[in-house]
GUDO-143465 format. One line per field, with one value per residue: residue number from 1; residue in three letters; x, y, z negated of N, C-alpha, C, CB in turn. Coordinates in steps of 0.2 Angstrom, whole numbers. Glycine has a CB too. Layout:
<atoms>
nr = c(NUM:...);
rest = c(ALA:...);
n_east = c(X:...);
n_north = c(Y:...);
n_up = c(Z:...);
ca_east = c(X:...);
ca_north = c(Y:...);
ca_up = c(Z:...);
c_east = c(X:...);
c_north = c(Y:...);
c_up = c(Z:...);
cb_east = c(X:...);
cb_north = c(Y:...);
cb_up = c(Z:...);
</atoms>
This chain:
<atoms>
nr = c(1:2:3:4:5:6:7:8:9:10:11:12:13:14:15:16:17:18:19:20:21:22:23:24:25:26:27:28:29:30:31:32:33:34:35:36:37:38:39:40:41:42:43:44:45:46:47:48:49:50:51:52:53:54:55:56:57:58:59:60:61:62:63:64:65:66:67:68:69:70:71:72:73:74:75:76:77:78:79:80:81:82:83:84:85:86:87:88:89:90:91:92:93:94:95:96:97:98:99:100:101:102:103:104:105:106:107:108:109:110:111:112:113:114:115:116:117:118:119:120:121:122:123:124:125:126:127:128:129:130:131:132:133:134:135:136:137:138:139:140:141:142:143:144:145:146:147:148:149:150:151:152:153:154:155:156:157:158:159:160:161:162:163:164:165:166:167:168:169:170:171:172:173:174:175:176:177:178:179:180:181:182:183:184:185:186:187:188:189:190:191:192:193:194:195:196:197:198:199:200:201:202:203:204:205:206:207:208:209:210:211:212:213:214:215:216:217:218:219:220:221:222:223:224:225:226:227:228:229:230:231:232:233:234:235:236:237:238:239:240:241:242:243:244:245:246:247:248:249:250:251:252:253:254:255:256:257:258:259:260:261:262:263:264:265:266:267:268:269:270:271:272:273:274:275:276:277:278:279:280:281:282:283:284:285:286:287:288:289:290:291:292:293:294:295:296:297:298:299:300:301:302:303:304:305:306:307:308:309:310:311);
rest = c(MET:LYS:ARG:PHE:ALA:LEU:ILE:GLY:ALA:ALA:GLY:TYR:ILE:ALA:ASP:ARG:HIS:MET:LYS:ALA:ILE:LYS:GLU:THR:GLY:ASN:THR:LEU:ILE:CYS:ALA:THR:ASP:ARG:PHE:ASP:VAL:MET:GLY:ARG:ILE:ASP:SER:TYR:PHE:PRO:GLU:ALA:LYS:PHE:PHE:LEU:GLU:HIS:GLU:ASN:LEU:ASP:LYS:TYR:MET:ASP:ASP:LEU:SER:MET:LYS:LYS:LYS:PRO:ILE:ASP:PHE:VAL:SER:ILE:CYS:THR:PRO:ASN:TYR:MET:HIS:PRO:SER:HIS:ILE:ARG:PHE:ALA:LEU:ARG:ASN:GLY:ALA:ASN:ALA:ILE:CYS:GLU:LYS:PRO:LEU:VAL:ILE:PHE:PRO:GLU:ASP:MET:HIS:ILE:ILE:LYS:ASN:ILE:GLU:ALA:GLU:THR:GLY:LYS:ARG:VAL:TYR:THR:VAL:LEU:GLN:LEU:ARG:TYR:HIS:LYS:THR:ILE:LEU:ASP:LEU:LYS:LYS:LYS:ILE:ASP:ALA:ALA:GLY:ASP:LYS:MET:TYR:ASP:ILE:ASP:LEU:SER:TYR:ILE:THR:THR:ARG:GLY:ASN:TRP:TYR:PHE:LYS:SER:TRP:LYS:GLY:ASP:ILE:GLN:LYS:SER:GLY:GLY:VAL:ALA:THR:ASN:ILE:GLY:ILE:HIS:PHE:PHE:ASP:MET:ILE:THR:TRP:ILE:PHE:GLY:ASP:VAL:LYS:GLU:ASN:ILE:VAL:HIS:PHE:TYR:GLU:ALA:ASP:LYS:ALA:ALA:GLY:TYR:LEU:GLN:LEU:GLU:LYS:ALA:ARG:VAL:ARG:TRP:PHE:LEU:SER:LEU:ASP:ALA:ASN:ASP:LEU:PRO:LYS:GLN:ALA:THR:ASP:LYS:GLY:MET:ARG:THR:TYR:ARG:SER:ILE:THR:VAL:ASP:ASN:SER:GLU:ILE:GLU:PHE:SER:GLY:GLY:PHE:THR:ASP:LEU:HIS:THR:GLU:THR:TYR:ARG:ASN:ILE:LEU:ASN:GLY:ASN:GLY:PHE:GLY:ILE:ASP:ASP:ALA:ARG:GLU:SER:ILE:GLU:LEU:THR:ASP:PHE:VAL:ARG:ASN:THR:LYS:PRO:ILE:GLY:LEU:LYS:GLY:GLU:TYR:HIS:PRO:PHE:LEU:LYS:LYS);
n_east = c(4:4:8:-1:0:-11:-12:-21:-34:-48:-51:-59:-55:-49:-56:-57:-44:-44:-51:-45:-34:-40:-46:-35:-29:-23:-19:-23:-14:-14:-19:-21:-28:-34:-46:-60:-71:-73:-80:-80:-69:-73:-79:-70:-57:-59:-51:-40:-27:-31:-26:-26:-16:-1:11:10:6:19:27:20:23:37:38:32:42:54:49:50:40:37:29:25:19:15:0:-5:-16:-18:-20:-13:-1:4:10:24:30:25:28:42:42:37:47:58:55:56:47:38:30:13:5:-8:-12:-8:9:18:18:28:41:54:54:52:66:72:66:68:82:80:74:84:93:87:82:69:52:44:26:15:-3:-10:-23:-30:-23:-26:-39:-50:-54:-45:-33:-36:-36:-23:-17:-21:-17:-2:-1:-4:8:18:8:-1:-12:-28:-34:-47:-48:-60:-65:-76:-80:-90:-89:-93:-94:-86:-74:-64:-61:-56:-41:-39:-42:-30:-16:-3:-5:-13:-8:-16:-29:-25:-17:-24:-37:-33:-22:-24:-29:-19:-9:-14:-15:-2:4:-2:1:13:28:28:31:29:21:8:0:-16:-25:-27:-33:-40:-50:-52:-43:-34:-26:-13:-6:9:11:21:14:2:-9:-16:-29:-34:-46:-51:-61:-69:-82:-99:-104:-98:-102:-108:-123:-128:-126:-131:-145:-148:-146:-134:-119:-107:-96:-87:-76:-67:-61:-54:-48:-60:-68:-77:-71:-77:-78:-84:-89:-83:-74:-74:-65:-52:-43:-40:-35:-24:-16:-15:-5:6:9:13:26:25:21:17:30:41:47:37:27:33:32:19:18:29:23:10:17:24:12:6:15:16:14:-1:-6:-17:-31:-26:-19:-21:-32:-43:-61:-71:-66:-70:-82);
n_north = c(-6:10:27:42:61:74:88:103:99:102:104:102:91:83:73:63:58:54:44:35:33:26:15:8:3:10:22:39:50:64:80:95:112:129:131:128:120:104:92:81:73:64:54:45:46:48:49:56:69:87:102:119:128:127:127:120:108:104:105:94:83:83:79:67:60:60:52:39:37:40:50:42:46:61:68:81:93:105:123:127:135:132:121:118:122:114:101:101:103:90:81:86:83:69:61:53:62:64:72:82:87:102:96:106:123:131:126:127:123:109:104:108:101:89:88:89:77:68:72:69:56:53:51:59:59:60:64:57:53:50:41:29:26:15:16:26:19:7:15:19:7:3:13:12:-1:1:7:20:27:42:54:64:75:83:92:98:107:113:121:128:143:153:171:170:163:171:179:171:161:154:162:170:170:168:161:149:147:149:147:136:128:126:120:112:103:90:84:87:80:67:66:68:58:47:50:54:65:84:91:102:118:128:143:150:158:166:170:176:168:158:148:143:132:124:108:99:83:67:57:63:76:90:99:111:117:127:132:143:149:151:156:148:136:122:120:108:105:116:114:102:109:107:112:109:104:91:85:73:70:57:56:59:51:49:49:42:45:49:43:32:37:35:27:30:38:30:19:25:27:15:10:19:14:1:4:9:21:38:50:65:66:60:70:80:84:89:100:108:110:118:129:135:138:148:158:163:172:174:169:172:169:159:146:129:130:128:123:130:142:151:157);
n_up = c(0:5:-1:1:4:7:18:20:17:18:31:47:54:44:38:45:44:31:31:39:32:21:28:32:21:12:0:-5:-14:-17:-13:-4:-2:3:3:-9:-10:-11:-9:-1:-2:-12:-7:-2:-9:-24:-36:-32:-34:-34:-26:-25:-22:-13:-18:-30:-27:-22:-32:-40:-31:-32:-46:-44:-38:-46:-56:-49:-41:-27:-13:2:14:22:28:39:42:45:51:67:68:56:56:59:47:37:41:40:26:21:26:19:6:6:13:26:41:46:59:65:82:91:89:87:92:98:109:103:90:90:92:81:71:75:72:58:55:59:48:36:38:40:48:60:66:77:81:94:99:110:118:114:118:125:139:143:142:151:163:164:165:177:186:184:190:202:208:217:222:225:217:217:206:197:183:170:157:146:131:122:112:99:92:80:83:88:78:69:66:77:87:88:97:94:83:86:98:110:123:131:124:112:115:125:125:121:133:143:137:139:153:159:152:158:172:174:173:173:189:196:191:191:186:189:183:167:152:136:133:142:155:169:182:192:193:198:197:194:200:203:210:201:198:186:173:159:147:135:137:138:150:159:160:171:181:179:166:158:161:154:142:135:127:129:141:150:162:171:186:197:212:216:208:194:179:164:147:136:124:111:102:88:80:83:75:65:72:76:65:60:69:67:54:57:63:76:81:89:92:91:104:113:112:118:132:134:125:131:144:140:134:144:153:144:145:158:172:179:196:202:214:223:234:228:219:205:208:200:197:208:203);
ca_east = c(0:8:5:-1:-3:-14:-12:-27:-39:-56:-53:-64:-52:-46:-61:-54:-37:-45:-55:-40:-30:-44:-47:-29:-28:-18:-22:-22:-12:-14:-21:-21:-32:-35:-54:-60:-76:-69:-84:-79:-65:-76:-82:-65:-52:-61:-46:-34:-26:-31:-22:-28:-9:4:17:8:7:26:28:18:27:43:38:32:48:58:46:52:34:37:24:27:18:11:-4:-5:-22:-18:-19:-7:5:7:13:32:34:23:32:49:40:37:53:62:52:57:41:37:24:8:3:-13:-9:-1:13:21:17:34:46:61:53:53:73:74:62:72:88:79:73:91:97:84:81:62:51:38:23:9:-9:-11:-28:-34:-19:-29:-45:-51:-55:-39:-29:-38:-34:-16:-15:-23:-12:4:0:-3:15:19:1:-3:-19:-30:-37:-50:-50:-64:-67:-78:-82:-92:-87:-96:-89:-81:-69:-59:-60:-52:-33:-39:-41:-23:-11:3:-7:-15:-5:-19:-34:-23:-14:-29:-42:-32:-17:-26:-30:-12:-5:-16:-14:5:6:-3:2:20:30:27:36:27:16:5:-5:-20:-29:-26:-37:-41:-57:-52:-37:-34:-20:-12:0:11:14:24:9:-5:-10:-20:-33:-37:-50:-52:-65:-74:-87:-105:-106:-94:-105:-111:-130:-130:-124:-136:-151:-149:-146:-128:-115:-100:-95:-81:-76:-61:-61:-48:-49:-68:-71:-78:-68:-82:-75:-87:-89:-77:-69:-75:-61:-46:-39:-38:-30:-16:-13:-13:1:11:11:17:31:23:17:20:34:42:49:31:23:36:29:12:20:32:19:7:21:24:6:5:21:18:10:-6:-5:-24:-34:-21:-17:-24:-35:-49:-67:-75:-63:-74:-86);
ca_north = c(0:17:33:48:67:77:96:104:93:104:105:97:84:79:68:56:56:51:38:31:31:21:9:4:-1:14:27:46:52:71:84:102:116:135:131:124:115:98:86:76:69:59:48:41:45:53:50:60:75:91:108:125:131:123:126:115:101:103:103:87:78:82:75:59:58:59:46:34:35:45:50:39:49:68:70:87:95:113:127:125:139:130:113:117:122:108:95:102:102:83:78:88:79:63:58:54:66:63:79:83:91:101:95:113:128:133:121:126:120:102:103:110:95:83:89:87:71:65:73:66:49:52:52:65:56:65:61:57:47:47:36:22:25:9:19:29:14:4:19:19:1:3:18:9:-6:4:10:26:31:50:55:71:76:89:91:103:106:119:119:135:146:160:177:169:160:176:182:165:160:151:168:173:166:167:156:144:143:151:142:130:124:124:115:108:99:83:82:88:74:63:65:67:51:42:51:56:72:89:94:110:121:136:146:155:162:166:176:173:163:154:147:138:131:117:104:93:78:62:53:67:83:91:107:111:123:126:138:144:154:148:157:144:129:121:119:100:106:120:111:97:111:106:117:107:100:88:80:72:66:55:54:61:46:52:45:43:43:53:39:28:40:35:25:32:40:24:15:30:27:7:9:22:10:-4:6:9:28:42:55:71:65:58:76:85:85:93:106:112:111:123:135:138:142:154:163:164:177:171:172:173:164:157:139:124:132:125:127:134:149:155:161);
ca_up = c(0:5:-4:5:2:13:17:24:16:19:38:50:56:38:36:50:42:25:33:42:25:17:32:34:15:8:-4:-5:-21:-19:-7:-6:4:0:2:-14:-9:-8:-11:4:-4:-17:-3:0:-15:-30:-41:-30:-37:-29:-28:-21:-21:-10:-23:-35:-23:-21:-40:-42:-27:-35:-52:-43:-35:-52:-59:-45:-37:-22:-9:8:20:21:32:41:46:43:57:72:67:50:57:58:40:32:43:36:18:21:27:14:1:7:15:33:42:51:60:70:88:93:84:87:97:102:110:100:84:91:91:74:67:76:68:50:55:58:42:31:39:39:54:61:70:80:83:101:99:118:121:112:120:130:146:146:143:157:169:164:168:184:189:184:194:210:210:218:225:223:216:217:200:194:176:168:150:144:125:121:106:97:91:75:85:90:71:66:67:83:92:88:102:90:77:89:105:115:124:135:119:107:117:132:123:121:140:146:136:142:161:159:150:164:179:174:171:177:194:197:186:193:183:193:179:160:147:129:133:148:159:175:186:196:191:203:193:198:203:204:210:196:197:179:171:152:145:129:138:140:157:164:161:177:181:176:159:156:162:148:136:133:126:130:148:151:167:174:192:200:219:217:205:187:172:158:141:131:118:109:98:82:76:85:70:61:76:76:58:60:73:65:48:60:66:84:82:93:89:94:111:115:112:121:139:134:122:136:148:138:132:151:155:140:146:165:175:184:203:206:218:229:234:226:213:203:211:195:198:212:200);
c_east = c(4:4:5:-3:-6:-14:-16:-33:-46:-56:-57:-61:-48:-50:-59:-48:-39:-47:-50:-35:-33:-45:-41:-26:-24:-21:-20:-21:-14:-16:-22:-25:-33:-42:-55:-66:-75:-73:-83:-74:-67:-78:-76:-59:-54:-56:-40:-33:-27:-29:-25:-21:-4:9:15:8:15:29:27:22:34:43:37:38:53:55:47:45:32:31:28:25:14:7:-5:-11:-23:-18:-13:-1:9:11:21:34:31:26:38:47:40:43:58:61:53:52:41:31:20:5:-2:-9:-12:3:16:18:22:39:51:61:53:61:75:71:66:79:86:78:79:94:93:81:74:59:45:33:17:3:-11:-17:-30:-29:-21:-36:-45:-50:-48:-34:-30:-35:-27:-14:-16:-18:-5:5:-1:4:15:13:1:-10:-21:-35:-40:-51:-53:-66:-69:-82:-84:-91:-90:-91:-83:-75:-63:-58:-55:-44:-33:-39:-35:-19:-6:1:-9:-12:-9:-25:-31:-21:-20:-34:-39:-26:-18:-26:-24:-8:-7:-14:-6:7:4:0:10:21:29:33:34:21:15:0:-9:-23:-28:-29:-38:-46:-56:-44:-38:-28:-20:-6:2:14:18:20:1:-4:-17:-23:-36:-41:-52:-56:-69:-80:-93:-106:-103:-97:-109:-119:-133:-129:-130:-143:-153:-148:-139:-123:-107:-100:-88:-81:-69:-62:-55:-51:-57:-72:-72:-75:-73:-79:-77:-88:-83:-72:-69:-69:-52:-41:-35:-33:-23:-13:-11:-5:7:13:14:23:31:20:21:24:34:43:41:27:26:33:23:14:24:27:14:11:22:18:5:10:22:13:6:-5:-12:-26:-31:-19:-22:-27:-41:-56:-71:-72:-67:-80:-84);
c_north = c(6:22:39:54:69:85:99:100:95:105:100:91:80:74:62:54:52:44:33:28:25:15:5:2:2:18:34:48:59:74:91:106:123:135:126:120:109:92:79:71:63:53:43:40:50:54:54:67:81:99:113:129:126:122:121:108:100:101:95:82:77:78:68:56:56:54:39:32:40:45:47:43:56:69:78:89:102:117:126:128:136:124:113:117:117:102:95:100:94:80:80:84:72:59:58:59:63:69:79:87:97:100:102:116:129:127:120:124:113:100:105:103:89:83:86:80:66:66:70:59:48:53:57:61:61:61:62:51:45:42:29:22:21:12:22:24:9:8:19:12:0:7:15:3:-4:7:17:30:38:50:62:71:82:88:98:102:113:117:127:137:153:165:175:167:165:180:177:165:157:156:172:168:165:161:149:141:146:144:136:126:121:119:110:104:92:80:83:82:69:61:65:60:46:43:54:63:77:91:101:112:128:137:151:159:161:171:172:168:158:153:142:137:124:114:98:88:71:59:56:74:85:99:106:117:122:133:138:147:150:149:152:137:128:120:112:100:110:117:106:102:110:113:115:103:98:84:80:67:63:52:54:55:48:47:47:41:47:49:35:31:39:32:25:34:34:20:19:27:19:7:13:17:4:-3:7:17:32:48:61:70:64:65:81:88:90:100:111:115:118:130:138:141:148:160:165:168:174:173:173:167:162:149:134:126:129:127:131:141:153:158:168);
c_up = c(0:2:0:1:8:13:22:24:17:26:41:51:50:36:40:47:34:26:35:36:22:21:33:27:11:4:-4:-12:-22:-13:-9:1:0:-1:-4:-15:-6:-10:-6:2:-9:-13:-1:-7:-21:-35:-38:-34:-32:-31:-23:-19:-19:-15:-29:-33:-23:-28:-41:-38:-30:-41:-50:-42:-41:-57:-55:-41:-32:-17:-2:14:19:27:32:45:45:51:60:70:60:50:56:51:36:35:39:29:17:21:21:7:2:10:24:35:47:53:66:76:88:88:82:92:101:103:106:93:84:89:84:69:68:72:60:50:54:51:36:31:39:46:54:67:72:82:90:103:106:120:119:114:126:137:148:146:149:163:169:167:175:188:189:188:202:213:211:222:222:223:217:211:199:187:173:161:148:136:123:113:104:95:85:77:86:84:68:68:75:89:93:92:98:85:80:96:111:118:127:130:114:108:123:130:123:128:144:144:139:150:162:158:156:171:180:173:175:182:195:193:188:189:187:189:171:156:141:128:138:152:164:179:189:193:197:198:197:203:205:205:206:196:190:178:164:150:139:131:141:148:162:165:168:176:177:169:156:156:157:141:132:132:127:136:149:157:169:180:195:207:219:212:197:183:166:152:135:124:116:105:90:77:78:80:66:65:76:70:57:65:70:58:51:64:74:85:87:89:93:102:116:117:117:128:139:131:127:141:146:136:139:154:151:142:154:168:180:191:206:210:225:228:232:219:211:206:206:194:203:209:198);
cb_east = c(-4:9:9:-7:2:-21:-5:-25:-38:-57:-47:-66:-47:-45:-69:-53:-32:-49:-61:-36:-30:-52:-50:-23:-26:-15:-21:-26:-5:-7:-28:-13:-40:-34:-59:-60:-81:-62:-92:-76:-60:-81:-85:-62:-45:-68:-44:-34:-19:-39:-14:-33:-7:7:18:3:4:30:24:10:27:46:32:27:50:59:38:55:28:43:21:25:14:15:-10:0:-29:-11:-21:-9:3:2:11:36:32:15:33:51:32:33:56:62:45:58:34:36:27:4:10:-19:-11:1:19:30:15:38:48:64:47:52:77:70:54:74:90:73:70:96:96:78:83:58:49:41:20:11:-15:-3:-34:-35:-12:-28:-48:-59:-60:-37:-29:-45:-37:-12:-19:-29:-11:7:-5:-7:17:24:-6:1:-20:-33:-32:-56:-43:-69:-61:-84:-77:-99:-80:-101:-92:-83:-70:-61:-67:-55:-30:-45:-47:-20:-9:5:-12:-23:-6:-14:-38:-17:-9:-32:-50:-30:-14:-34:-36:-9:-5:-22:-18:8:3:-10:-3:22:37:26:36:24:18:2:-3:-25:-36:-19:-45:-42:-64:-58:-31:-40:-16:-11:-2:16:9:27:8:-9:-10:-17:-39:-32:-56:-45:-70:-70:-85:-111:-105:-88:-111:-108:-132:-126:-117:-136:-152:-144:-150:-125:-116:-97:-96:-78:-80:-57:-64:-44:-45:-69:-69:-86:-60:-88:-67:-93:-95:-73:-70:-79:-63:-46:-42:-44:-33:-17:-18:-19:-1:9:4:14:35:17:16:14:40:48:54:27:23:42:27:6:24:37:15:3:27:25:-1:7:27:19:14:-13:-1:-24:-41:-14:-11:-20:-36:-50:-71:-75:-56:-77:-88);
cb_north = c(0:20:34:48:71:75:98:105:90:112:106:100:85:83:71:57:62:56:39:37:36:23:12:9:-8:19:24:49:51:73:81:106:113:141:128:127:119:98:87:79:73:62:51:44:45:50:44:62:75:91:107:130:135:125:133:117:100:110:108:86:80:89:77:57:63:66:48:28:34:45:57:32:44:75:66:89:91:115:134:129:147:129:111:122:128:106:95:109:105:80:79:95:81:60:62:48:72:58:83:89:87:107:89:113:134:139:121:132:121:100:109:119:94:83:96:91:69:67:81:70:45:56:45:74:49:69:64:56:50:55:36:21:31:5:25:34:10:2:27:19:-5:6:24:7:-11:10:6:27:26:55:52:73:74:90:90:104:102:122:115:137:146:159:183:164:158:179:182:158:154:146:173:174:170:173:160:146:134:154:144:132:127:130:118:113:101:81:86:95:72:64:72:72:49:42:57:54:71:95:89:112:120:136:150:151:161:165:178:179:167:156:145:140:131:120:100:94:75:59:48:66:86:88:108:111:126:125:141:148:159:150:164:144:128:114:120:94:109:127:108:90:109:101:119:103:105:85:83:69:69:48:46:60:40:53:46:40:43:57:34:26:48:31:17:36:44:19:14:39:29:2:11:29:8:-7:1:4:31:45:52:74:59:54:79:82:78:89:105:109:105:119:133:133:138:152:160:156:183:171:166:180:166:162:139:118:140:126:122:131:148:150:158);
cb_up = c(-6:12:-11:10:0:14:18:30:11:14:41:57:61:33:37:57:42:20:39:48:21:15:39:38:15:12:-10:-2:-22:-21:-5:-6:6:4:8:-19:-6:-11:-11:10:-8:-21:4:6:-13:-34:-43:-22:-39:-26:-28:-25:-26:-4:-25:-38:-15:-18:-45:-41:-21:-36:-56:-38:-30:-56:-60:-49:-42:-17:-8:9:26:20:31:44:43:38:56:80:67:46:65:62:36:32:50:36:16:27:34:14:-2:1:12:35:45:48:63:68:94:97:86:87:95:98:117:99:81:100:96:71:70:83:68:48:60:65:41:29:34:34:57:64:66:86:79:106:95:125:119:104:122:128:145:142:138:158:168:155:165:185:185:178:191:210:215:222:223:228:208:223:194:199:171:172:144:150:120:123:105:90:89:71:91:96:68:67:61:84:91:80:109:86:72:90:105:119:129:139:116:105:121:139:117:118:143:143:129:141:166:155:143:165:182:181:170:172:200:205:180:201:177:197:180:158:149:125:133:153:155:180:181:205:185:209:187:195:200:197:216:190:203:173:176:148:150:123:143:135:158:162:154:180:187:180:158:159:169:150:132:139:119:125:154:144:172:169:197:195:221:226:206:186:169:159:142:133:119:116:99:81:74:91:66:60:82:76:50:64:81:63:44:64:64:87:75:98:88:91:112:111:104:123:143:129:116:139:150:133:129:155:155:132:142:169:178:182:208:211:219:229:229:226:213:197:214:187:199:218:194);
</atoms>
């Protein structure tokens, strides 16, 4: 049984981490968050220590180490910009880190963390749960078996957000990484994992609430569009009263994977605990891709742009 700490316990995604810790037969020893309404923890680990101040968690973990009862893993569910410091905290305290995506916003943080890994002998794991989704795994097997065939992909993801979004840390590009990082990182990791590394990266459009571009991968030509704006929803979504629209087509064939997400965090934890989790190098391609998108001047409606941009 491994001993866990959790930072960001009140966040939306933390529930899946607690569930994964429980379902893999491990225990949550302590947790922290600035938000103090933490009834959710009672469903999983009511005996866990809870701290509102990170400094008190630090002290408690240090006390445990001196008592020869150290924490084995620190799960990190905090806002994107806090990930590097919380990963360092875990490693420096003799624990491995399990961090939600994006692992980091800025590529230079990956190099620093790799050095700390080497220095401490501890590992950083990232949550890339789409890589365990059956539909995605089946697609990867199919693409791998087809050899060097080139594919045409359209990726569209519209997940509408209200005014609160831009008042929160998510609306601050330095804290979230911007729209391509905050809502697109899952999909960029998925397509580069399946279709290969980036050979060309073109940005057609980039604003606070939407972005679009073109990627030339080793095995695919990808037109992508990401948006938080309800006005971008296609008619087939608005007719059904849907506030989110997600579509990935490969050679005009839709890849349907809207279900099957329930246990992917548990599967992620199971693989990490078995020594087969995804680390810094696995996250590198999507982090560098989104960093380029964020820092590149858009070229406008030229070349192979996504058809949603015609609006």
